C-alpha positions as CSV (number, residue, x, y, z in Angstrom):
1,X,-19.2,-15.5,29.2
2,X,-16.0,-13.9,28.0
3,X,-15.5,-16.7,25.6
4,X,-18.9,-16.3,23.9
5,X,-18.4,-12.4,23.8
6,X,-15.0,-13.1,22.1
7,X,-16.5,-15.8,19.6
8,X,-19.3,-13.1,18.5
9,X,-16.7,-10.3,18.2
10,X,-14.6,-12.7,16.0
11,X,-17.7,-13.4,13.9
12,X,-18.6,-9.9,13.6
13,X,-15.0,-8.9,12.4
14,X,-15.0,-11.7,10.0
15,X,-18.4,-10.8,8.5
16,X,-17.2,-7.1,8.0
17,X,-14.2,-8.2,6.1
18,X,-15.9,-9.8,3.1
19,X,-15.8,-7.9,-0.1
20,X,-18.5,-7.2,-2.1
21,X,-18.8,-8.6,-5.6
22,X,-17.7,-6.2,-8.4
23,X,-18.3,-6.0,-12.1
24,X,-15.6,-7.8,-14.0
25,X,-14.6,-4.8,-15.9
26,X,-14.3,-2.6,-12.8
27,X,-10.9,-0.9,-12.2
28,X,-11.7,0.0,-8.6
29,X,-11.1,-2.5,-5.7
30,X,-12.8,-1.4,-2.5
31,X,-10.6,-2.9,0.3
32,X,-12.5,-3.6,3.5
33,X,-10.1,-6.0,5.0
34,X,-7.2,-3.6,5.0
35,X,-7.5,-1.6,8.0
36,X,-6.4,-1.1,11.6
37,X,-8.2,0.4,14.5
38,X,-7.5,3.9,13.1
39,X,-6.2,3.7,9.7
40,X,-8.7,2.6,7.0
41,X,-8.0,2.0,3.5
42,X,-11.1,3.0,1.7
43,X,-10.2,2.2,-2.0
44,X,-7.4,1.1,-4.5
45,X,-7.7,2.3,-8.0
46,X,-5.4,1.4,-11.0
47,X,-5.3,2.2,-14.6
48,X,-3.2,2.1,-17.6
49,X,-2.5,5.6,-18.9
50,X,-2.1,6.6,-22.7
51,X,1.6,6.3,-22.5
52,X,1.4,2.6,-21.4
53,X,2.5,3.2,-17.8
54,X,0.3,1.9,-15.1
55,X,-1.0,4.5,-12.2
56,X,-2.2,3.5,-8.8
57,X,-4.1,5.4,-6.4
58,X,-5.0,4.7,-3.0
59,X,-7.0,6.5,-0.4
60,X,-7.6,6.0,3.1
61,X,-8.5,7.8,6.3
62,X,-6.8,8.5,9.6
63,X,-9.8,7.9,12.1
64,X,-7.5,8.7,15.1
65,X,-7.0,12.2,16.9
66,X,-3.3,12.2,16.2
67,X,-0.9,12.7,13.2
68,X,0.8,9.7,12.0
69,X,3.5,8.9,9.4
70,X,2.7,5.9,7.4
71,X,5.0,3.9,5.4
72,X,4.0,2.2,2.1
73,X,5.6,0.3,-0.8
74,X,3.9,-0.7,-4.2
75,X,5.5,-3.7,-6.0
76,X,4.8,-3.9,-9.7
77,X,4.2,-7.2,-11.7
78,X,3.9,-7.9,-15.4
79,X,1.2,-10.0,-17.2
80,X,2.9,-13.1,-16.1
81,X,3.1,-12.3,-12.6
82,X,6.8,-11.4,-12.5
83,X,7.9,-8.7,-10.3
84,X,9.3,-5.6,-12.1
85,X,12.6,-4.7,-10.3
86,X,12.8,-1.1,-9.6
87,X,14.2,1.3,-7.1
88,X,10.6,2.8,-7.1
89,X,9.6,-0.2,-5.1
90,X,11.3,0.9,-1.9
91,X,9.5,2.1,1.3
92,X,8.1,5.7,1.2
93,X,6.2,7.9,3.7
94,X,2.9,9.5,3.6
95,X,1.5,11.9,6.3
96,X,-1.8,10.8,7.8
97,X,-3.2,13.8,9.7
98,X,-5.6,13.5,12.5
99,X,-9.3,12.9,11.4
100,X,-8.3,13.5,7.8
101,X,-8.2,11.4,4.4
102,X,-4.9,10.6,2.8
103,X,-3.9,9.6,-0.7
104,X,-1.0,7.6,-2.2
105,X,-0.4,8.0,-5.9
106,X,2.2,5.9,-7.9
107,X,3.3,5.4,-11.4
108,X,4.8,1.9,-12.6
109,X,8.4,2.0,-13.5
110,X,7.9,0.1,-16.8
111,X,5.0,-0.1,-19.4
112,X,4.9,-4.0,-18.8
113,X,3.2,-3.4,-15.6
114,X,-0.3,-4.9,-15.3
115,X,-0.7,-5.4,-11.6
116,X,0.5,-4.1,-8.3
117,X,0.8,-5.3,-4.7
118,X,0.2,-2.8,-1.9
119,X,2.0,-2.7,1.5
120,X,1.2,-0.1,4.3
121,X,2.6,-0.1,7.6
122,X,2.9,2.2,10.6
123,X,5.3,1.4,13.6
124,X,6.1,-2.3,12.4
125,X,2.3,-2.9,12.2
126,X,1.2,-4.1,8.7
127,X,-2.0,-2.4,7.9
128,X,-2.6,-3.5,4.3
129,X,-1.2,-6.1,1.9
130,X,-3.5,-6.1,-1.0
131,X,-2.9,-7.1,-4.8
132,X,-4.8,-5.3,-7.3
133,X,-5.5,-7.7,-10.1
134,X,-6.0,-5.3,-13.0
135,X,-9.8,-5.8,-13.3
């Protein structure tokens, strides 16, 4: 009986992780697969600014009743998929207050950036590893 319950739970979780189709010109990527039990990544936005730099914004929510400090890192890539080396790609912290939304904002180190990869973790647990593909 426990095995059947586990299989149903796994199937339910897998169905909840699917992404909905988005228009090809959309710059917003809603990420449903990037979550833990209490930290949820709601969406990731990316855009090119008028000065040529790329801007990233991530919004999430701390569903738990406790304050947490999250670590995040954004790695930027050029149009050919090559990583743009920068000291800005280091691990940073963001506060996640109990039962509150949180936001991460970042700007690319170079105007050649067209995509980025986001990493978020708490206490050695990877919460999100998602790439924004520029569309």
